[in-house]
C-alpha positions in Angstrom: 124.7 75.6 126.0 122.3 73.4 124.3 119.3 76.2 126.6 120.5 78.7 125.0 120.7 77.1 121.8 116.8 76.6 122.5 115.8 80.0 123.4 117.5 81.6 120.4 115.3 78.9 118.1 112.5 79.6 120.6 112.7 83.9 120.1 114.2 82.7 116.6 110.4 81.4 115.4 108.8 84.1 117.4 110.3 87.1 115.3 109.3 85.0 111.9 105.4 84.6 114.1 105.8 88.7 114.1 106.8 89.6 110.8 104.8 87.2 109.1 101.4 88.4 110.7 102.8 92.0 110.6 103.3 91.5 107.2 99.9 89.9 106.2 98.2 93.4 108.3 99.8 95.4 105.8 98.6 93.2 103.0 95.3 93.8 104.3 95.0 97.1 105.6 96.3 97.9 101.5 93.6 95.3 100.7 91.3 97.4 102.0 92.3 101.1 101.3 92.4 99.7 97.3 88.5 99.1 97.8 88.1 103.0 99.7 89.9 104.6 97.5 86.8 105.0 96.0 84.7 106.7 99.0 88.0 109.1 99.0 88.8 107.0 102.5 92.1 105.5 103.7 92.8 103.7 106.5 97.1 103.5 108.6 96.0 100.0 109.8 92.9 97.5 109.5 91.8 98.3 113.4 90.2 101.7 111.7 87.4 98.6 111.0 86.0 98.7 114.3 84.4 101.7 113.3 80.9 101.2 111.4 81.9 103.9 108.6 84.3 102.9 107.1 83.3 98.8 107.2 79.7 100.2 106.3 81.5 101.7 103.5 83.7 98.6 102.3 81.1 97.3 102.2 79.2 99.4 100.1 82.2 99.5 97.8 82.5 95.8 98.0 79.1 95.0 97.1 77.8 97.8 95.1 74.9 97.8 97.2 73.7 100.8 99.6 74.3 100.6 103.5 73.0 103.8 105.1 76.0 104.3 106.8 78.3 107.8 108.1 81.3 108.3 108.2 81.2 110.5 110.0 84.1 110.7 113.0 82.4 112.2 115.8 79.3 109.7 116.7 77.0 108.9 120.0 77.4 105.0 120.8 73.8 104.8 120.3 73.9 106.1 117.0 77.0 103.7 116.2 75.0 100.8 117.8 72.2 101.9 115.3 74.5 101.9 112.0 76.5 98.0 113.2 72.7 96.9 113.5 72.4 98.2 110.1 75.4 96.0 109.0 74.7 93.5 110.5 70.6 93.3 109.0 72.3 93.4 105.4 74.5 90.6 105.7 72.2 88.8 106.9 70.4 89.8 104.1 72.9 88.5 101.7 73.0 85.7 103.4 70.1 84.3 105.5 71.5 81.6 107.1 74.0 84.2 109.1 71.8 85.4 112.6 74.2 87.3 113.8 72.1 90.5 115.0 70.8 87.8 117.0 73.1 86.9 118.8 75.3 90.3 119.2 71.6 91.3 121.1 71.2 88.1 123.1 75.5 89.5 124.5 74.4 93.1 124.7 71.3 92.5 127.1 
């Protein structure tokens, strides 16, 4: 009986944690859509940020500076990689201590 109560507590804690994650994810998605509204873009989930076009447009909207990324759906891997390099260079220019491009290049090659 006692072990069953313990399992129920664990399930309850896990479901509360999962619920909180879902709520945070939805809130972040709404926040992204609020700022992407200017560019006439809407995402269904934060996972859309893995595409360089959406991330670039979000950064352009938030900073007011142009990064020159394309919102085109069907890009080659090479085009996508070049746009991520532009985004990382932009972030480095905003904060010189932010050396992500060099670290990514070391991991990639």
